[in-house]
C-alpha positions as CSV (number, residue, x, y, z in Angstrom):
1,X,9.2,69.5,-71.7
2,X,9.8,72.1,-74.5
3,X,8.5,75.6,-73.7
4,X,6.8,77.3,-76.5
5,X,7.3,81.1,-76.5
6,X,4.5,83.4,-77.6
7,X,5.7,85.9,-80.2
8,X,2.1,86.9,-81.1
9,X,1.7,88.7,-77.8
10,X,1.1,92.4,-78.4
11,X,2.7,94.5,-75.6
12,X,1.7,98.1,-75.3
13,X,4.9,100.2,-75.3
14,X,3.4,103.6,-75.7
15,X,4.1,106.1,-72.9
16,X,7.1,104.1,-71.6
17,X,9.8,106.3,-73.1
18,X,10.3,103.9,-75.9
19,X,12.3,105.4,-78.8
20,X,10.4,103.1,-81.2
21,X,7.0,103.9,-79.9
22,X,7.4,107.6,-79.2
23,X,4.3,108.8,-81.0
24,X,1.2,110.6,-79.6
25,X,-1.0,108.9,-82.1
26,X,-1.6,105.3,-83.3
27,X,1.4,105.2,-85.8
28,X,2.8,101.7,-86.3
29,X,6.6,101.8,-86.1
30,X,8.5,99.4,-88.4
31,X,11.8,101.2,-88.3
32,X,14.5,101.1,-85.7
33,X,16.2,97.7,-85.0
34,X,14.2,97.0,-81.8
35,X,11.9,94.0,-81.7
36,X,8.4,94.1,-80.2
37,X,8.8,90.7,-78.4
38,X,9.1,90.0,-74.7
39,X,12.7,89.3,-73.8
40,X,13.8,85.7,-73.2
41,X,12.5,84.3,-69.9
42,X,16.0,83.3,-68.7
43,X,17.0,87.0,-69.0
44,X,13.9,88.3,-67.2
45,X,14.5,85.7,-64.5
46,X,18.1,86.9,-64.0
47,X,16.8,90.5,-63.7
48,X,14.2,89.5,-61.2
49,X,16.8,87.6,-59.2
50,X,19.0,90.7,-58.9
51,X,16.0,92.9,-57.8
52,X,14.8,90.3,-55.3
53,X,18.3,90.1,-53.7
54,X,18.0,93.9,-53.3
55,X,21.7,94.9,-53.4
56,X,22.7,96.8,-56.5
57,X,26.4,97.2,-56.0
58,X,29.6,97.3,-58.0
59,X,29.9,94.1,-60.1
60,X,32.7,92.4,-62.0
61,X,32.4,89.8,-64.8
62,X,32.5,86.3,-63.4
63,X,34.3,83.2,-64.6
64,X,30.9,81.8,-65.4
65,X,30.1,84.8,-67.7
66,X,33.4,84.4,-69.6
67,X,32.7,80.6,-70.0
68,X,29.2,81.3,-71.4
69,X,30.6,83.8,-73.9
70,X,33.4,81.4,-75.0
71,X,31.0,78.4,-75.3
72,X,28.4,80.3,-77.3
73,X,30.9,81.6,-79.9
74,X,33.0,78.4,-80.0
75,X,30.1,76.0,-80.3
76,X,28.1,78.0,-82.8
77,X,30.8,79.7,-85.0
78,X,34.1,77.9,-84.3
79,X,35.5,81.1,-82.8
80,X,37.7,79.9,-80.0
81,X,38.4,82.6,-77.4
82,X,40.1,82.8,-74.1
83,X,39.1,85.2,-71.4
84,X,42.2,87.3,-72.1
85,X,40.8,88.0,-75.7
86,X,37.5,89.4,-74.5
87,X,36.7,93.0,-73.4
88,X,33.4,94.6,-72.4
89,X,32.0,97.8,-73.8
90,X,28.8,99.9,-73.4
91,X,27.9,99.2,-77.0
92,X,29.1,98.5,-80.5
93,X,28.8,102.1,-81.6
94,X,31.0,103.4,-78.8
95,X,33.4,100.6,-79.7
96,X,33.5,101.8,-83.3
97,X,34.5,105.3,-82.1
98,X,37.1,103.7,-79.8
99,X,38.7,101.7,-82.7
100,X,39.3,105.0,-84.5
101,X,41.6,106.0,-81.7
102,X,43.3,102.6,-81.7
103,X,44.1,102.4,-85.4
104,X,44.1,105.9,-86.7
105,X,45.0,109.5,-86.0
106,X,43.0,112.7,-86.8
107,X,42.9,113.2,-90.6
108,X,43.6,109.5,-91.4
109,X,41.3,107.9,-94.0
110,X,38.8,105.2,-93.1
111,X,37.0,103.1,-95.6
112,X,33.3,102.2,-95.3
113,X,30.9,100.6,-97.7
114,X,27.8,102.4,-98.9
115,X,25.0,101.8,-97.9
116,X,25.7,101.0,-94.3
117,X,24.5,101.6,-90.7
118,X,24.7,105.3,-90.2
119,X,27.2,105.4,-87.2
120,X,29.8,103.8,-89.4
121,X,30.0,107.1,-91.3
122,X,29.1,109.6,-88.6
123,X,31.6,108.3,-86.0
124,X,34.4,108.7,-88.6
125,X,33.6,112.3,-89.4
126,X,32.7,113.3,-85.8
127,X,36.2,112.0,-84.7
128,X,37.9,114.1,-87.4
129,X,38.9,111.2,-89.7
130,X,38.5,111.3,-93.4
131,X,35.5,109.2,-94.6
132,X,36.0,107.3,-97.9
133,X,33.0,105.3,-99.3
134,X,33.0,102.3,-101.6
135,X,29.5,101.5,-103.0
136,X,28.3,98.0,-102.7
137,X,27.3,96.4,-106.0
138,X,23.8,94.9,-106.4
139,X,23.8,91.7,-108.4
140,X,21.2,88.9,-108.5
141,X,19.2,90.6,-105.8
142,X,21.9,90.9,-103.2
143,X,24.9,93.2,-102.4
144,X,28.4,92.3,-103.2
145,X,31.7,93.9,-102.3
146,X,33.4,95.8,-105.1
147,X,36.9,94.7,-104.2
148,X,38.5,96.4,-107.2
149,X,37.0,99.8,-106.1
150,X,38.0,99.2,-102.5
151,X,41.6,98.4,-103.4
152,X,41.8,101.5,-105.6
153,X,40.5,103.7,-102.9
154,X,42.8,102.1,-100.3
155,X,45.8,103.0,-102.4
156,X,44.5,106.4,-103.5
157,X,43.6,107.6,-100.0
158,X,46.2,105.7,-97.9
159,X,43.4,104.0,-96.0
160,X,44.4,103.0,-92.4
161,X,41.2,101.3,-91.3
162,X,38.2,99.5,-92.8
163,X,34.9,99.1,-91.0
164,X,33.2,95.8,-92.0
165,X,29.5,95.2,-91.3
166,X,28.8,91.4,-91.2
167,X,26.0,90.6,-91.4
168,X,25.5,93.7,-93.5
169,X,23.0,96.4,-92.3
170,X,20.8,97.4,-94.1
171,X,21.1,94.9,-97.0
172,X,21.1,91.8,-94.8
173,X,24.0,90.1,-96.6
174,X,26.0,87.4,-94.7
175,X,29.4,87.6,-96.4
176,X,30.7,84.3,-97.5
177,X,34.0,82.9,-96.4
178,X,35.5,83.4,-99.9
179,X,34.5,87.0,-100.0
180,X,36.0,87.7,-96.5
181,X,39.2,85.9,-97.5
182,X,39.5,88.1,-100.6
183,X,38.9,91.2,-98.5
184,X,41.5,90.1,-96.0
185,X,44.1,89.6,-98.7
186,X,43.6,93.2,-99.9
187,X,43.8,94.6,-96.4
188,X,46.9,92.6,-95.6
189,X,48.6,93.7,-98.8
190,X,48.1,97.4,-97.9
191,X,48.4,97.1,-94.1
192,X,44.8,98.2,-93.4
193,X,43.3,97.4,-90.1
194,X,39.8,95.7,-90.1
195,X,37.1,96.2,-87.5
196,X,34.2,93.8,-88.0
197,X,30.8,94.7,-86.6
198,X,29.1,91.3,-86.1
199,X,26.2,92.3,-83.9
200,X,23.6,90.6,-86.2
201,X,25.6,87.3,-86.3
202,X,23.1,85.3,-84.2
203,X,20.2,86.4,-86.5
204,X,21.7,84.6,-89.5
205,X,18.8,83.0,-91.3
206,X,18.2,79.5,-92.6
207,X,20.5,78.4,-95.4
208,X,23.3,80.9,-94.7
209,X,26.5,80.5,-92.7
210,X,28.1,83.3,-90.6
211,X,31.9,83.4,-90.5
212,X,33.6,85.4,-87.7
213,X,36.3,87.5,-89.2
214,X,38.7,86.5,-86.5
215,X,38.6,82.9,-87.6
216,X,40.4,84.0,-90.8
217,X,42.9,86.4,-89.3
218,X,45.8,84.1,-88.5
219,X,49.0,86.0,-89.0
220,X,47.1,89.3,-89.0
221,X,45.6,89.3,-85.6
222,X,47.3,92.5,-84.6
223,X,45.2,94.4,-87.1
224,X,41.8,92.7,-86.6
225,X,39.0,93.4,-84.0
226,X,35.5,92.0,-83.9
227,X,32.6,93.7,-82.1
228,X,29.3,92.0,-81.1
229,X,26.6,92.1,-78.5
230,X,23.7,90.1,-77.1
231,X,21.4,93.1,-77.2
232,X,20.1,92.8,-80.8
233,X,19.8,89.0,-80.6
234,X,17.8,89.0,-77.4
235,X,15.9,92.3,-77.8
236,X,17.5,94.0,-74.8
237,X,19.0,97.1,-76.4
238,X,17.9,99.1,-73.3
239,X,20.5,97.2,-71.3
240,X,23.7,98.6,-72.6
241,X,26.4,96.0,-73.2
242,X,28.7,94.6,-75.9
243,X,31.9,92.7,-76.5
244,X,35.2,93.4,-78.1
245,X,37.2,90.4,-79.3
246,X,40.9,90.5,-80.4
247,X,43.4,87.7,-80.4
248,X,46.7,89.7,-80.3
249,X,47.8,90.3,-76.7
250,X,49.4,93.7,-77.4
251,X,46.3,94.9,-79.3
252,X,44.0,93.8,-76.4
253,X,46.2,95.7,-74.0
254,X,46.1,98.8,-76.1
255,X,42.3,98.7,-76.4
256,X,42.0,98.1,-72.7
257,X,44.2,101.1,-71.9
258,X,42.2,103.3,-74.2
259,X,39.0,102.2,-72.6
260,X,40.3,103.1,-69.2
261,X,41.0,106.7,-70.3
262,X,37.3,107.1,-70.8
263,X,36.1,104.7,-68.0
264,X,34.3,102.6,-70.6
265,X,35.6,99.2,-69.8
266,X,32.9,97.8,-67.5
267,X,29.2,97.2,-67.5
268,X,26.5,97.4,-64.9
269,X,25.3,94.3,-63.0
270,X,22.2,94.0,-65.1
271,X,24.1,93.9,-68.3
272,X,26.5,91.2,-67.0
273,X,23.6,89.1,-65.8
274,X,21.6,89.6,-69.0
275,X,24.7,88.6,-71.1
276,X,25.3,85.5,-68.9
277,X,21.8,84.2,-69.0
278,X,21.4,84.9,-72.7
279,X,24.5,83.0,-73.7
280,X,24.0,80.2,-71.2
281,X,20.2,79.6,-71.5
282,X,18.9,81.6,-74.4
283,X,19.4,79.1,-77.3
284,X,15.9,77.7,-77.4
285,X,14.3,81.1,-77.3
286,X,16.5,82.3,-80.1
287,X,15.7,79.2,-82.2
288,X,12.0,79.9,-81.9
289,X,12.5,83.6,-82.5
290,X,14.3,82.9,-85.8
291,X,11.5,80.6,-86.9
292,X,8.9,83.4,-86.3
293,X,11.1,86.0,-88.0
294,X,11.5,83.7,-91.0
295,X,7.7,83.4,-91.3
296,X,7.3,87.2,-91.0
297,X,9.9,87.7,-93.7
298,X,8.1,85.3,-96.0
299,X,4.7,86.9,-95.3
300,X,6.2,90.4,-96.0
301,X,7.8,89.3,-99.3
302,X,4.5,87.7,-100.5
303,X,2.4,90.7,-99.3
304,X,4.6,93.2,-101.2
305,X,4.7,91.0,-104.3
306,X,0.9,90.9,-104.3
307,X,0.1,94.4,-103.2
308,X,3.1,96.6,-104.0
309,X,4.9,94.7,-106.8
310,X,6.8,97.7,-108.0
311,X,8.8,97.7,-104.8
312,X,12.1,95.9,-105.4
313,X,12.8,93.8,-102.3
314,X,16.3,92.5,-101.2
315,X,15.7,89.3,-99.4
316,X,17.8,89.3,-96.1
317,X,20.2,86.5,-95.3
318,X,20.3,87.7,-91.7
319,X,18.3,89.8,-89.3
320,X,14.7,91.0,-89.3
321,X,15.4,94.0,-91.5
322,X,14.4,94.1,-95.1
323,X,15.8,96.6,-97.7
324,X,13.2,98.0,-100.1
325,X,13.9,99.9,-103.3
326,X,10.9,102.3,-103.7
327,X,12.2,104.3,-106.6
328,X,9.3,103.1,-108.8
329,X,7.0,105.2,-106.6
330,X,9.3,108.3,-106.0
331,X,12.9,109.4,-106.3
332,X,12.2,112.0,-103.6
333,X,13.2,110.6,-100.2
334,X,11.3,113.1,-98.2
335,X,8.2,112.5,-100.2
336,X,8.5,108.7,-99.6
337,X,9.0,109.2,-95.8
338,X,6.2,111.8,-95.6
339,X,3.7,109.6,-97.4
340,X,4.3,106.7,-95.0
341,X,4.1,109.0,-92.0
342,X,0.8,110.4,-93.3
343,X,-0.5,106.8,-93.5
344,X,0.6,106.4,-89.9
345,X,3.4,103.8,-90.5
346,X,7.1,104.6,-90.1
347,X,10.0,102.9,-91.8
348,X,13.7,103.8,-91.8
349,X,14.6,106.3,-94.5
350,X,17.2,104.8,-96.8
351,X,19.2,108.0,-97.4
352,X,20.4,107.9,-93.9
353,X,22.5,104.9,-94.8
354,X,24.5,106.7,-97.5
355,X,24.0,107.9,-101.0
356,X,23.3,104.4,-102.2
357,X,20.2,104.4,-99.9
358,X,18.4,107.0,-102.0
359,X,14.8,106.1,-102.8
360,X,15.0,103.1,-100.4
361,X,13.5,102.2,-97.1
362,X,14.3,99.7,-94.4
363,X,11.5,97.8,-92.8
364,X,11.6,96.0,-89.4
365,X,9.4,92.9,-89.4
366,X,10.3,91.7,-85.8
367,X,6.9,92.3,-84.3
368,X,3.7,90.3,-83.7
369,X,2.1,89.3,-87.0
370,X,-1.0,91.4,-86.3
371,X,1.1,94.6,-86.1
372,X,3.0,93.7,-89.2
373,X,-0.1,93.1,-91.2
374,X,-1.6,96.4,-90.1
375,X,1.6,98.2,-90.9
376,X,1.9,96.7,-94.3
377,X,-1.7,97.6,-95.1
378,X,-0.9,101.2,-94.3
379,X,2.1,101.0,-96.6
380,X,-0.3,100.1,-99.4
381,X,-2.3,103.3,-98.7
382,X,0.9,105.4,-98.7
383,X,2.2,104.1,-102.0
384,X,-1.1,104.1,-103.8
385,X,-1.3,107.8,-102.9
386,X,2.1,108.3,-104.6
387,X,1.0,106.5,-107.8
388,X,3.8,105.5,-110.2
389,X,6.2,108.3,-109.3
């Protein structure tokens, strides 16, 4: 009998230390990439089992865990892995920082697209590398890679490493195979390493196909690493854990050695158990989640078209995050943010994702419909107060 999961359930997260729900008032948060849904029951059952056993000791990844990881990625994406090609990490962001030490030295140039998830930029500069940005081009309501600009900058700045975001955050693009192949050709030509953040892969929406970069990297495996995690997919970001995939034995050994320098090569027992149960038993929950998210996206697009038609909306191809161009209301980022906060709704300020994020906002629609409707209504109040900019 098929279990139906209740994504309409509203769970009070105030006063729990939640980053998303940190307010002292009744602000509705539609910002950070954290869903307001109860985690998948198989994961919760795995957590309960550990607690009931009552021993919280040192834990190693099991053969069953490796098998679940390999089956999930092989059956869904055609990414065939062995246990020797899999490493564990506390998170994708720490792994981005780690990769800077694998492929570059202090002062080396790293290429990143703009706009992009903030740590892509901040980790480069914090680790004393040179950040080089290539703006994404908006065409037909979606972002595209400017390959000519990227190659020009690769040559000009002697780029050593490129951080790819696929699916793209905040624009929601799922890069097509042809785009990735063209990108790979340029990077191979100029000996640029590629680290692909694929954390939103499992949130690819209907009508789109996610292509793991490693499936294209034959002959260039020594320069390609993929990063992913179950945490975004299954709403368990509070349980730190992620995966590093590489298919070159020497590269895996180098990454593993670097991880040991910082003791960042293992997870806690809850993370291993959550990962195992998610990849083994979470498929049905994920299917129902995606259906709910798709409905919320459609509702949001229609609501904005009806109530705030001057907002230019970029329809996502993956994830529950929608990129909004609010420049018709204001070109002052702080004014946009303050107006929303005054209306007691919070979105992610676009300027944090790079200069191409100016006058934009990112909205998270992964919440019960009742909360989403209330948050959108408050957006109307905020933008009506701004007028036409």
